[in-house]
C-alpha positions as CSV (number, residue, x, y, z in Angstrom):
1,M,-29.8,20.5,14.3
2,T,-27.9,20.2,11.2
3,L,-29.8,18.9,8.2
4,L,-27.4,17.5,5.4
5,V,-29.8,16.8,2.2
6,D,-28.2,14.6,-0.7
7,M,-28.6,16.4,-3.9
8,K,-31.0,14.0,-5.5
9,G,-33.3,14.6,-2.0
10,I,-33.8,18.4,-3.7
11,E,-35.2,16.7,-6.7
12,K,-37.2,13.8,-4.9
13,R,-38.5,14.7,-1.5
14,F,-37.7,18.5,-1.2
15,P,-39.4,21.7,-2.8
16,G,-36.7,23.8,-1.7
17,A,-33.9,24.4,0.9
18,I,-31.8,27.7,2.5
19,T,-28.5,27.6,3.0
20,Q,-26.4,30.2,4.4
21,N,-24.0,32.6,3.0
22,P,-20.5,32.1,4.0
23,V,-18.8,34.6,1.9
24,G,-21.6,37.0,3.0
25,I,-20.4,36.0,6.8
26,G,-17.1,36.5,6.4
27,Y,-17.4,39.9,4.3
28,E,-20.0,41.6,7.2
29,T,-18.2,39.9,9.9
30,V,-15.0,41.8,9.1
31,K,-17.1,44.8,7.8
32,A,-18.1,45.4,11.9
33,A,-14.8,44.7,13.6
34,V,-13.6,47.5,11.1
35,M,-16.8,49.6,12.2
36,A,-15.8,48.6,16.1
37,A,-11.7,49.6,15.7
38,K,-13.1,52.8,14.3
39,G,-15.4,53.2,17.5
40,E,-18.3,53.2,15.6
41,T,-21.7,52.2,16.2
42,L,-22.6,48.8,15.5
43,P,-26.3,47.5,14.1
44,K,-28.0,45.5,16.2
45,V,-28.9,42.7,13.2
46,I,-26.6,42.2,10.6
47,D,-28.0,39.9,7.3
48,T,-25.1,37.4,6.5
49,G,-27.7,36.6,3.2
50,F,-28.8,33.7,2.1
51,Y,-29.5,31.4,-0.5
52,Y,-32.8,29.7,-1.6
53,Y,-31.8,26.7,-4.0
54,D,-34.2,24.1,-5.6
55,K,-34.1,21.8,-8.8
56,S,-34.0,24.7,-11.0
57,N,-30.6,26.5,-9.4
58,I,-28.9,24.1,-7.3
59,D,-26.4,23.7,-10.2
60,D,-25.9,26.9,-10.7
61,P,-22.2,28.1,-9.7
62,K,-22.8,30.2,-7.1
63,I,-25.5,27.8,-4.7
64,A,-23.0,24.9,-5.3
65,A,-20.4,26.7,-4.0
66,V,-22.3,27.3,-0.7
67,L,-23.4,23.4,-0.5
68,Y,-21.6,20.6,1.3
69,N,-21.5,17.4,-1.2
């Protein structure tokens, strides 16, 4: 289930939220593909990162870049 939160909702209804890091997902995917192509052992879990945001940092460019409008 995907929850789309309007940005004003962060200030009024939610103390904060977590979003995925799409750049981290892409980076770690390519890194794992290169490792696999070289025959290297891949880790069982690959942490692609996330961002926590709330009303104090929602306007940060790093956070805003990964949120849907």
